[in-house]
Residue, then its C-alpha position, 0 to 999 in steps of 0.5 A: m500500500k505504501s509503495g502504491l501511494a508513493s508512486l503518486a506525485a501527490f504523496r512523493s513530496a511534502q508540499a503536494r501531500w499537504l496540499w492534497l490533505g488540506s484540500l480534502g480536509v477543508t472540503v469534508v468539513l464544509y460537506y458536514w457543515l452543509l449536511w448539518l444545515r440541510s437537516d433544518v430545511f423543510d421548505p426551500e422556499g421558506v429560506a432566504i436566497f443567500w442561505r438557500l443557494f449555500i445550503l442546497d446547491d453548494y452542498w452538492a459541490a462539496l459532495i462532488m468535490v471530494p472524489v475529484i480531489m481523490l482522482a486528482v492524484a492519478p498520474p495520467v490526470q496530472a500529466a494531461a492537466l500539466v499539458v493543458a496548462s502549458w498549452i494555455g500558457d502558450h496560447p492565451r489569446v486563443i483561450a480568451v476567444v474560446t472562453f468568450v464563445v463558450l460564455a456567450f452560449g452560456a449566457r443565452l442557453v443557461y442564463h436565458a439572457h435574463p437579468l435574474s435579480m434586481d442588482e442585474y435588472s437595474p443597470w439593464l433598465q438604465s442601459y436601455a434608457f441610455a440607448a434611447g438617448r435619454l438619461t432616464g426612462q419615462i412611464p405614466p405616473q399612475l403606473v409607477d407602483w405597478v411597474v416598480p414594487a414599492g420595496f424596490q423604489g429608492y433602493f434598486i430603482n429611483v422613481s418619481h410619482e409626479t413625473g413618471r421618471i425612472a432610473s437606476a439607483y446605482w451609479p451608471g458606469f456598468a449601464l454605460l458599458l451595457t449601452p452599446f450592447s443594449a442598443l443592438g439588442i444583445p445586452w447578455l453579450l457584455n459579460p462574456v466579452l469581459g470574461g474573455a478580457v479577464v482571461l488575458l489580464v490574469y495571464s498578463v499579471t501572472r506572467r509579469l509577476s512570475a516571468s513564467s508562461e507555465a505559471a500564467g497558464l496555470a493561473v488561467l486554468l484555475t480561473l476557467a475552472s472556478q465557477a465564481f468566474t464563469i457563472n458571473a460571466i454569463s450573468f448580468y452582474s457587474m462583479n466581473a467588470h469590477l474584477l477586470l478593472n481592478l486587475v487592469f488598475a493593478r497591472l498598470l501600477m506594476d510598471l509605474t510611470a506618470s502616464r501609467a498612473f494617469a491611466a490607472g486613475a482613469v480605469g479606477s474611476l470607471a471602477l468606482v462608478l460601475h455601480n457603487p464605489v465600495p468594491h474599488l475603494l477597498f481593492a485600491a486602498p493598499w495601492l494608494i497607500w503604497l503610492f502616496m506613503v511608501l513610494g512618495d512619488r508625487r508626480a505619479g500621485i498627481a497624475m493618478l488623481c488627474g486620471y480619477l477626477p473626470l469620471c468621478l466628477t461626472l458619472g459619480l458626483g454629477w449623477s448623484v446631483l442629477s438623481t437628487h434633482w430628479f428624485g431626491g425631493e420626493m424621497l425626502v418628503r416620503d421619509n420626512q427628513d432633511f437632506v443631511v439627515y436623509w443621506l446620513a441615514k442612507l450611510d448608516h443603512v450601508f455601513r454598520l458594525p457587524g453582528k453575529a448574523i453578518l459574521y456567520a454570513r461572511l463565514a459562509g461567504i468564505a466557504k463559498i469562495w472555496l466551493w465556487a473555485a477549483p479545489g485547493m485554490l484558496i490554499l495555493a493562494v495563501w501559500g503563494a502570497w506567503k512565499h512571495r511576500r517580499d515582492s511588493f506587488v504580490l503583497l499588494l494583491a494579497l492586501s487588496a483581497l484582505s481589505t475587500l474581505a475586511g471591508f465587507l464585514f461592515v456591510p450589513f447584508d448577507q449579499g442576497h442573490g449572487w453566484g459565489f461570494r459576490y461581495f468578494q468578486s471585485a478582488w477574486g482575480v487575485l486568487p488564481i494569480l497568487a495560487a499559480l505563484a505557489s507552484g514556482s516561478r522563473e526566479d525559482e528555477v534560476d535560483g535552483c529552487s524549482n525542486s520536484g516538490l514544486i513540480d508536484v504541486r503544479k501537477l496537483g493544482a493543474a489536476f484539481a483545475l482540469l477535473w473541476l473545470v469539467v465536473g464543477g462546470v457541468l454541476r454549476m451550469a445545471q444548477v443555475n439553469a434549473f434555478v433561472s428556469g424555475h424562477l421564470a416559470q413563476l410568470p403566469a403565461p398562456d399556452y399560445g405565447p407572449a401576451p401584452v400584459r402580465i400581472v404577477n402576484p409576488a406573494n405566491g412565488y419565491y422572490a417573485f418581485d424580481l420578475v417585475q421587469n420592464d423596458p424603461f419606456l414600457r415598450g414591448s410586453l409588460i409585467f406588473s406587480t399586483h395591487g389586488r384584483e379589483r385595483d388591477a382591473a381598474m388600472m387595466q381599464a383606465n390604461f389598457p381599455g382594449l385588453v381583458c383578463v384571459l387567464s387568472l392563476y394563483r401566481g397572477q393574471v394574463w391580459d390580452l385582446p378579447v377577439k384575437k384568435k389564439e393558437p396553441l404553441g407547437 
């Protein structure tokens, strides 16, 4: 038995052995934790979305990850994985294009080209307003409460009951990135494009730090094998845009000149205004301290500030001023507060000292980082950061990850919807880079330190990634497709195809309020939120007198033309 185990690379060296045992041990602990949590779940629709996805879906990832870890020690698997990682390192542009194509199919076929949550719908809505050449949407004032549920007003969507204006409550950077795609009717394609770009950035940063195409290839393989990256890249979330821009920001500062500092500031300003400034502020904080307080490079610092200013003043401050002008007065009257008290209350709503519930949610978030990534990648990332801690840029990347984790301790939400731990996604790109550095770099080889142990670690890490790319990828795509399909199935629908108006009863669904999504000018088919059947009927009679209720279900109603001949689909 001993001789058999000794023949496996994972057991020949202490480094690889501890990586394998640590990966297996952490996964088993998470499996039993999730198994224990599942024992208290009797009604999945009675569980808040964050915990439902963690307890019910991530359980299967932990269960399946165990045999994957065991299989990764097989020499043929390791040999094949090393070849794949090496090939990726030699052909990063090809991999980026292939990644984009696969993600594009995933966005259409798995995610149904649908903004699932309000965090996704809000910039989608704003992008269609921009695509029409307008800063806000416009709807009949009397329909505001049917178009935007009251609980979302002022949080995800700003509305005016007086004028009928409607706009995203978030800063507009991500909506602007979506705008050309929305103008072409393909907003679902933006995140796959960003996904392909992330592949190139992970490669570039790793190659810069390691001077090794092999390490860069492994970093890309670890990225592709991590569904925190791939699933976000087929969604409508802005998180991978944060990830990409933060990596560009860091890469520019690694070869510091005044012009690159200016470009880093410009990129950072776009990251600040993507949807809110917190993700970039947390990521950039160590780099800004390094530039201004450690290097003391005044010329580069001034150049960076000049890069930050234009978008921060226009899309950040300017958008906030316009939003206050369009919607602020109504919000202040509604909440019976003066301007200063109102904004202090909003700040208190966003930042708060963490209680037990949030600390427990963040522990689950760290577990999600593990379960939505290639097995062992988190161990490799910590190892890589420690091993290269004397490299300033490696240390800065690690500090960016830590400051993001620490900063979100003070955000009093568990994240709600989201794939992986999305509050960490803006710094997630650091992990595969640091993980790849754990397996050696060109400097290790020059110094004669690239021993068989490091080679074994690289083989095992690549084997973990290659197996999870296939097994984990299929699992997560199936889970996400099932969830999105089930969510959309809650919409009341006739058997003959689309209808002009559907009215949803969110009380009889699971997060069914998120189904209420419309074009900012109410073009196309409409989905409203019910206010009771009598008020709904009165609203329809007043605004759509030609339509009648053709289908009434416990989940809602369908309104259509009364004389139109309907033929069943198929």
